[in-house]
C-alpha positions, 0 to 999 in steps of 0.5 A, a space after each residue: 332534311 336530306 334528299 329533296 326534289 324541286 322544280 325551278 322555272 327558267 326564264 327566256 330559254 331560247 333553245 334546247 341546247 341552253 337547257 342542256 347547258 343548265 343541266 350540265 352546270 347544275 350536275 357539276 354542283 356539289 350536292 346536286 344528284 340530278 338535273 332534268 330540263 323540261 324544254 316544253 315547260 321551261 323548268 328544271 327539276 333538281 334532286 339534291 341534298 338539302 343538307 349540303 345546298 339549298 333551293 335559293 342557292 340553286 336558283 341563283 346558279 340558274 340565274 348565273 347561267 344567264 336565265 
């Protein structure tokens, strides 16, 4: 496994500031190398170490951010 890149849809994002908050929270997560929010598509693209954290856990983290 190792380094992977995945995109997660973010529901009900009301402002670009919310997207920046998601990026900030996710990049603090151990195993996440990069988080990039796309406000136009309502999605966040993540680069992460899949040996350390999985996509299901990352999706849960986005939900815990309120989305």
